[in-house]
Every structure is written in C-alpha cells, then in structure tokens.
C-alpha positions as CSV (number, residue, x, y, z in Angstrom):
1,X,-18.9,17.3,-33.1
2,X,-19.7,14.3,-35.3
3,X,-16.5,12.5,-34.5
4,X,-17.2,12.7,-30.7
5,X,-20.7,11.3,-31.2
6,X,-19.3,8.5,-33.3
7,X,-16.7,7.8,-30.6
8,X,-19.6,7.5,-28.1
9,X,-21.3,5.0,-30.4
10,X,-18.1,2.9,-30.4
11,X,-17.7,3.2,-26.7
12,X,-21.4,2.3,-26.2
13,X,-20.9,-1.0,-28.1
14,X,-18.4,-2.1,-25.4
15,X,-20.5,-1.3,-22.4
16,X,-23.3,-3.7,-21.6
17,X,-26.9,-2.5,-22.2
18,X,-29.5,-2.5,-19.4
19,X,-31.1,-5.8,-20.7
20,X,-27.8,-7.6,-20.6
21,X,-27.1,-6.3,-17.1
22,X,-30.5,-7.4,-15.9
23,X,-30.1,-10.9,-17.5
24,X,-27.1,-11.3,-15.1
25,X,-28.4,-9.3,-12.1
26,X,-32.3,-9.3,-12.4
27,X,-32.9,-6.8,-9.7
28,X,-30.2,-4.4,-10.7
29,X,-30.1,-0.9,-12.0
30,X,-27.4,1.2,-13.7
31,X,-27.2,5.0,-13.5
32,X,-24.7,6.0,-16.2
33,X,-24.7,9.7,-17.4
34,X,-21.4,10.8,-18.7
35,X,-20.4,14.4,-18.1
36,X,-19.0,14.6,-21.6
37,X,-20.3,12.7,-24.6
38,X,-17.8,10.0,-24.0
39,X,-17.0,8.7,-20.6
40,X,-14.0,7.8,-18.5
41,X,-16.2,5.6,-16.3
42,X,-17.4,2.2,-17.4
43,X,-19.0,-0.9,-16.0
44,X,-18.7,-4.6,-17.0
45,X,-20.7,-7.6,-16.1
46,X,-20.6,-11.3,-16.9
47,X,-22.0,-14.6,-15.7
48,X,-19.7,-17.7,-16.0
49,X,-21.5,-20.8,-14.8
50,X,-23.0,-19.9,-11.4
51,X,-20.5,-17.1,-10.8
52,X,-21.5,-13.5,-11.5
53,X,-18.9,-10.7,-11.9
54,X,-19.6,-7.0,-11.7
55,X,-17.0,-4.3,-12.3
56,X,-17.3,-0.5,-12.0
57,X,-14.4,1.7,-12.9
58,X,-13.4,5.4,-13.1
59,X,-10.5,6.0,-15.4
60,X,-8.0,8.8,-15.3
61,X,-9.2,11.9,-17.2
62,X,-12.5,13.0,-18.5
63,X,-13.8,13.1,-22.1
64,X,-11.7,11.5,-24.8
65,X,-8.6,10.6,-22.7
66,X,-10.8,8.9,-20.1
67,X,-12.8,7.2,-22.7
68,X,-9.6,5.8,-24.3
69,X,-8.4,4.4,-21.0
70,X,-11.9,3.0,-20.4
71,X,-11.9,1.2,-23.7
72,X,-8.5,-0.3,-22.9
73,X,-9.9,-1.3,-19.4
74,X,-12.9,-3.1,-20.9
75,X,-10.7,-5.0,-23.4
76,X,-8.2,-6.0,-20.8
77,X,-10.9,-7.2,-18.4
78,X,-12.5,-9.3,-21.1
79,X,-9.1,-10.9,-21.8
80,X,-8.3,-11.6,-18.2
81,X,-11.7,-12.9,-17.1
82,X,-13.1,-14.5,-20.3
83,X,-10.0,-15.7,-22.1
84,X,-7.7,-16.3,-19.2
85,X,-10.4,-17.5,-16.9
86,X,-9.3,-15.5,-13.8
87,X,-12.3,-15.2,-11.4
88,X,-10.6,-14.1,-8.2
89,X,-11.2,-10.3,-7.8
90,X,-7.7,-9.5,-6.4
91,X,-6.0,-11.6,-9.1
92,X,-8.1,-9.7,-11.7
93,X,-6.9,-6.4,-10.4
94,X,-3.3,-7.5,-10.1
95,X,-3.3,-8.7,-13.7
96,X,-5.2,-5.7,-14.9
97,X,-2.6,-3.4,-13.3
98,X,0.3,-5.3,-14.9
99,X,-1.3,-5.3,-18.4
100,X,-2.5,-1.7,-18.2
101,X,1.0,-0.5,-17.3
102,X,2.5,-2.6,-20.1
103,X,-0.1,-1.2,-22.6
104,X,0.7,2.4,-21.6
105,X,4.5,2.0,-21.7
106,X,6.1,2.7,-25.0
107,X,9.2,0.8,-26.2
108,X,12.3,2.3,-24.7
109,X,10.3,4.3,-22.1
110,X,10.3,2.4,-18.8
111,X,8.2,5.1,-17.0
112,X,5.0,4.9,-19.1
113,X,2.0,7.1,-18.5
114,X,0.6,7.6,-15.1
115,X,-2.9,6.8,-16.2
116,X,-5.0,4.2,-14.6
117,X,-8.3,3.7,-12.8
118,X,-10.1,3.4,-9.6
119,X,-12.1,0.2,-9.8
120,X,-14.4,-2.2,-7.8
121,X,-14.7,-5.9,-8.7
122,X,-17.4,-8.0,-7.0
123,X,-17.6,-11.8,-7.7
124,X,-20.8,-13.3,-6.5
125,X,-21.5,-16.9,-5.9
126,X,-25.3,-17.1,-5.2
127,X,-25.3,-20.8,-4.5
128,X,-22.7,-20.4,-1.8
129,X,-24.2,-17.0,-0.6
130,X,-20.8,-15.4,-0.9
131,X,-19.4,-12.2,-2.4
132,X,-15.6,-11.7,-2.9
133,X,-14.5,-8.2,-3.5
134,X,-11.3,-6.3,-4.4
135,X,-11.1,-2.6,-5.1
136,X,-8.6,0.1,-6.1
137,X,-9.9,2.9,-3.9
138,X,-13.5,2.2,-4.7
139,X,-15.7,0.2,-2.2
140,X,-18.5,-2.3,-2.3
141,X,-21.4,-1.3,0.0
142,X,-23.8,-4.0,1.2
143,X,-27.1,-2.6,2.6
144,X,-28.5,-5.1,5.2
145,X,-31.5,-4.5,7.4
146,X,-31.0,-0.7,7.5
147,X,-27.2,-0.9,8.1
148,X,-24.3,-0.5,5.6
149,X,-21.4,-3.0,5.5
150,X,-18.6,-1.3,3.6
151,X,-15.9,-3.4,2.0
152,X,-13.1,-0.9,1.3
153,X,-10.8,-1.1,-1.7
154,X,-7.1,-0.9,-1.3
155,X,-5.7,2.6,-1.3
156,X,-3.9,2.4,-4.6
157,X,-5.2,2.6,-8.2
158,X,-4.9,0.2,-11.1
159,X,-2.0,1.7,-13.0
160,X,1.3,3.3,-12.2
161,X,1.5,4.7,-8.6
162,X,4.1,6.7,-6.7
163,X,4.9,3.9,-4.3
164,X,4.3,0.2,-5.2
165,X,2.1,-1.0,-2.4
166,X,2.1,-4.6,-3.4
167,X,-0.8,-6.8,-4.6
168,X,-4.4,-6.1,-4.2
169,X,-6.3,-7.9,-1.4
170,X,-9.6,-9.7,-1.4
171,X,-12.4,-9.3,1.1
172,X,-15.2,-11.9,1.5
173,X,-18.7,-11.5,3.0
174,X,-21.5,-14.1,3.5
175,X,-24.7,-12.8,2.0
176,X,-28.2,-13.0,3.6
177,X,-31.6,-12.7,2.0
178,X,-32.5,-9.1,1.3
179,X,-28.9,-7.8,0.9
180,X,-28.5,-5.0,-1.6
181,X,-25.0,-4.5,-3.1
182,X,-23.8,-1.2,-4.6
183,X,-20.8,-0.5,-6.7
184,X,-20.1,3.1,-7.9
185,X,-17.6,5.6,-9.0
186,X,-17.2,9.2,-7.8
187,X,-18.7,10.5,-11.1
188,X,-22.1,11.3,-9.7
189,X,-20.9,13.3,-6.7
190,X,-18.2,15.0,-8.8
191,X,-20.9,16.4,-11.1
C-alpha cells in the first residue's frame, strides 16, 4: 500500500543512516530489517563532546502501532538528551518513561495506554574508558577475550507497568582495548 510505504519513508528520516552511525561509532554495524514495512524497533545514536550515546528499542506492537510508538520514542529521546542535556542512562529512561506515559494518557483518563518499549541505553566515555548502561529488559553485552559480560536491564519496560518498580538503575563497566559492545532487540530472534 502506498500510504504504508510513505509512512516508512517518514520513519526512515528519523532513524540515523549507516554513515551517521559510523561517524559516531566507526567500527559499528546495524542490522535493521523490519518484519513489516514500518517498524516498532528503532535505534538512536549521538555524540555530544567526547560522550557517545547509543540506544536500541523495541516498542509495543508491530507494524503501524509499533511504528507510531517508535516515532514518539525517537522524538522524546531527542528532547531528553539533546534539548534537556540529560546524559545519565538511568535518568534518560526515568524521564522517557514519565514523558511516554504522559504522552499516551488522554485528558480525563488517568490510566492511559499500556504501550511502551523495551530499551537499552549505553553512554560511552572513550577518554575515561567507561560505559554506563541502563536498560528496560534489554541488556548490553560486552565481548572481551572470548567471554561475554552481560549488563542486564531492569525487569520493567519504559511505559505503564502492572507494578511500579521504582526508578531504573545504572551499571558501569571499565572498558579495555578490543572490547566489542552489542545492543539489540528481540526482533531478530522473533522472526
């Protein structure tokens, strides 16, 4: 359908292309193949000074509903990180959860929609050889000398949840030469 293809074009303008991703993370790759034309998964990268931020998210739903939540997620991340200058991964997720819930709650309806996202946020400081990480279900995997270091995300999504489990937590790891970092969604294994 032509309107879905145009929706993909609009979504594609909000997701960084490979050249931009490699300008921030020169040795990186992105494997992004939506099951439907539009995607409920998205990724977001930015460099601010010496700090590099990478985000990978899987939004509720597939196709058009997931794509709408992903567009909202991209917009809110840009506001939080670029405009509001929030660079701590746990604080990014806490603010994202609050703003996403507010965005999906209509006036007079305190319950809102139960949509949200599983997400991983990695903040790298190459000069300090550190990575700080916060996740909503999704992990960060660091491959080091044939072994995997898994920084697990908190067991709650960004969005409304049955039980409020409190704020997201941050994990920190010192990086060594040769470390490879991976962020991902369950999209590949689901397909």
